[in-house]
Structures are given as C-alpha cells and as structure tokens.
DOSE-234141 format. One record per residue (C-alpha): x, y, z. Coordinates in pm, whole numbers, plus 50000, padded with zeros to 5 digits. Example, Ala and Ser with C-alpha at 12.3 -4.5 7.8 and 13.67 -1.06 7.14 Angstrom:
2
+-------+-------+-------+
!    xx !    yy !    zz !
+-------+-------+-------+
! 51230 ! 49550 ! 50780 !
! 51367 ! 49894 ! 50714 !
+-------+-------+-------+
//
This chain:
60
+-------+-------+-------+
!    xx !    yy !    zz !
+-------+-------+-------+
! 88182 ! 21916 ! 64054 !
! 88128 ! 21634 ! 64269 !
! 88463 ! 21510 ! 64168 !
! 88658 ! 21782 ! 64241 !
! 88498 ! 21937 ! 64565 !
! 88731 ! 21778 ! 64828 !
! 89028 ! 21866 ! 64662 !
! 88894 ! 22272 ! 64606 !
! 88815 ! 22218 ! 64967 !
! 89146 ! 22113 ! 65103 !
! 89310 ! 22381 ! 64837 !
! 89100 ! 22651 ! 64988 !
! 89176 ! 22560 ! 65386 !
! 89536 ! 22547 ! 65318 !
! 89494 ! 22881 ! 65124 !
! 89595 ! 22772 ! 64803 !
! 89314 ! 22926 ! 64674 !
! 89110 ! 23230 ! 64783 !
! 88737 ! 23268 ! 64638 !
! 88656 ! 23555 ! 64859 !
! 88674 ! 23732 ! 64540 !
! 88395 ! 23589 ! 64376 !
! 88144 ! 23692 ! 64677 !
! 87935 ! 23997 ! 64554 !
! 87728 ! 24017 ! 64894 !
! 87772 ! 23960 ! 65235 !
! 87436 ! 23975 ! 65412 !
! 87191 ! 23883 ! 65753 !
! 86964 ! 23641 ! 65722 !
! 86677 ! 23926 ! 65762 !
! 86838 ! 24096 ! 65403 !
! 86773 ! 23769 ! 65213 !
! 86427 ! 23772 ! 65084 !
! 86531 ! 24198 ! 64963 !
! 86848 ! 24065 ! 64814 !
! 86707 ! 23774 ! 64632 !
! 86472 ! 24052 ! 64462 !
! 86787 ! 24204 ! 64376 !
! 86968 ! 23914 ! 64206 !
! 86672 ! 23774 ! 64057 !
! 86639 ! 24136 ! 63893 !
! 86977 ! 24095 ! 63795 !
! 87018 ! 24453 ! 63976 !
! 87363 ! 24540 ! 64168 !
! 87586 ! 24299 ! 63958 !
! 87522 ! 24025 ! 64198 !
! 87684 ! 23730 ! 64143 !
! 87728 ! 23535 ! 64462 !
! 87530 ! 23580 ! 64795 !
! 87682 ! 23499 ! 65178 !
! 87382 ! 23431 ! 65393 !
! 87560 ! 23483 ! 65750 !
! 87269 ! 23401 ! 65997 !
! 87454 ! 23487 ! 66296 !
! 87538 ! 23835 ! 66173 !
! 87343 ! 24141 ! 66290 !
! 87120 ! 24341 ! 66059 !
! 87279 ! 24695 ! 66011 !
! 86982 ! 24962 ! 66001 !
! 86960 ! 25196 ! 65725 !
+-------+-------+-------+
//
C-alpha cells in the first residue's frame, strides 16, 4: 500500500480514478457509533464509510 499511495492519490486528484463508487455510506460524526454497529454486524452491505465531521446531522 505504501508503495502505491502517492501515485494513486495523484491519479485520484487528476480525475483518472474515481473512488466514490466504493463508498457505501457518508455519515456525520454523530452517526458514527450507530454506523459502526451496523458495519460490525454486517448489515446494510456497508463496505466503506466516510465520516464528515463538519456535516450537519439529519433528523430521522
């Protein structure tokens, strides 16, 4: 991984690679504890979680 990270990051930044399709959840910091339980229990096909600490929590 460490051998490839610089070149992969450059390709992502230049638009050659779009990693967004591997992200299954985008959540707020407040949602992290519950999402961790969902991921741990292998529910909802969670594969990759991105936590945006500045996003506002959406009330259910």
